C-alpha positions, -999 to 999 in steps of 0.1 A, spaced: -2 5 0 16 29 -9 18 61 16 -8 86 18 1 125 5 -9 156 -2 -26 165 -40 -37 200 -40 -54 228 -20 -74 251 -31 -103 277 -14 -135 257 -5 -170 277 -14 -190 273 15 -217 255 -2 -191 229 -11 -182 220 29 -199 187 42 -186 185 77 -170 223 85 -190 254 81 -170 290 80 -192 318 102 -182 348 111 -187 368 145 -196 402 158 -191 407 197 -182 433 213 -152 431 241 -151 442 273 -139 478 262 -174 478 242 -155 480 209 -175 461 177 -151 434 167 -150 406 144 -141 373 151 -138 339 123 -150 308 134 -152 270 118 -185 252 136 -187 218 127 -222 210 107 -226 169 120 -228 180 163 -263 158 170 -261 170 205 -245 187 235 -207 171 221 -191 171 190 -166 137 200 -145 118 225 -111 110 230 -105 81 249 -80 70 274 -77 35 270 -63 13 303 -49 -21 297 -51 -39 318 -26 -73 326 -20 -94 360 13 -85 371 21 -65 342 22 -25 334 -4 -8 326 -7 4 289 -22 25 262 -29 21 231 -20 51 203 -30 55 166 -13 66 137 -35 82 102 -22 104 80 -38 143 81 -47 162 52 -45 195 73 -10 187 85 7 165 54 14 145 83 7 110 98 0 117 133 -4 102 167 -38 104 187 -56 89 213 -86 71 200 -108 93 194 -147 96 172 -176 116 165 -209 110 190 -238 96 172 -272 107 174 -289 91 210 -252 76 219 -241 96 254 -203 99 257 -190 74 272 -214 50 246 -195 60 218 -157 61 235 -169 20 241 -178 20 206 -149 40 187 -124 22 208 -139 -11 195 -138 -1 161 -104 20 162 -87 -7 177 -104 -36 178 -104 -35 221 -133 -41 238 -140 -23 273 -154 2 298 -157 38 305 -149 40 343 -146 82 337 -160 111 322 -145 149 323 -172 173 314 -175 189 283 -144 204 271 -138 228 239 -106 212 220 -95 245 196 -117 278 211 -95 303 191 -103 292 159 -136 263 170 -169 259 186 -158 221 180 -162 202 218 -154 168 232 -158 149 263 -125 131 279 -134 94 286 -113 69 301 -121 33 294 -108 0 312 -99 -29 290 -92 -65 306 -61 -82 285 -73 -118 305 -107 -115 283 -110 -140 255 -121 -112 229 -92 -92 242 -61 -115 232 -62 -105 193 -81 -75 189 -96 -69 155 -102 -30 144 -134 -26 123 -122 7 111 -146 33 90 -138 33 48 -111 51 41 -97 49 73 -64 40 77 -49 33 115 -24 18 127 -25 6 163 5 11 191 2 -8 227 28 17 248 38 19 284 15 43 300 47 56 323 74 66 296 49 78 274 66 118 270 94 99 261 75 67 236 60 104 217 92 121 215 106 87 194 72 91 170 84 131 169 121 121 157 108 92 132 89 125 115 53 119 130 29 143 142 15 142 181 -12 156 189 -15 187 213 -38 168 239 -14 133 239 13 152 247 4 176 274 -9 142 292 20 126 287 41 160 300 17 159 328 24 121 339 56 128 335 55 159 361 39 144 383 63 116 383 90 140 385 80 161 406 79 148 442 65 181 458 31 170 433 29 130 439 23 140 482 -12 159 474 
């Protein structure tokens, strides 16, 4: 299979856009001055949330906890990107249900949601896109998780990477050294883990 690549880029008319629309926002600042702002908005939101990001905790007795990362080509950056599994929330789904479904589709792992964040804004300076961060626990002793088989959607070409949770920051730096891009949210999470592990004043609280 050949490597994905960008063939061309060109301006898009609003009526031709399927997933994202541009909006011009008029607002008044704290000084009372009228200002304009450009925003990109999803057209696919079915409820209160657009998407979920998934932290998968892969559990096995007598073995350090692992997690699963995915890499896929992202056209906006023209490169393979390292990310947590993620996906859009379908109509009628809770964030937790979407997280379990997306994890199964993207990685093949079957788990249960054990923790969910409040609704968070993904990139508030550019878009109204939002998400929940859901932690899903995966029992690797279960038969269905011995040899997981992903079920990606048509057009999705996803590679799966099972990595230790400890040392995640170093793992991501290794990906970067090989030319991968890393999703900022994943990198910030890894930085937080590393900071907590290395700063004794934090681990005491």
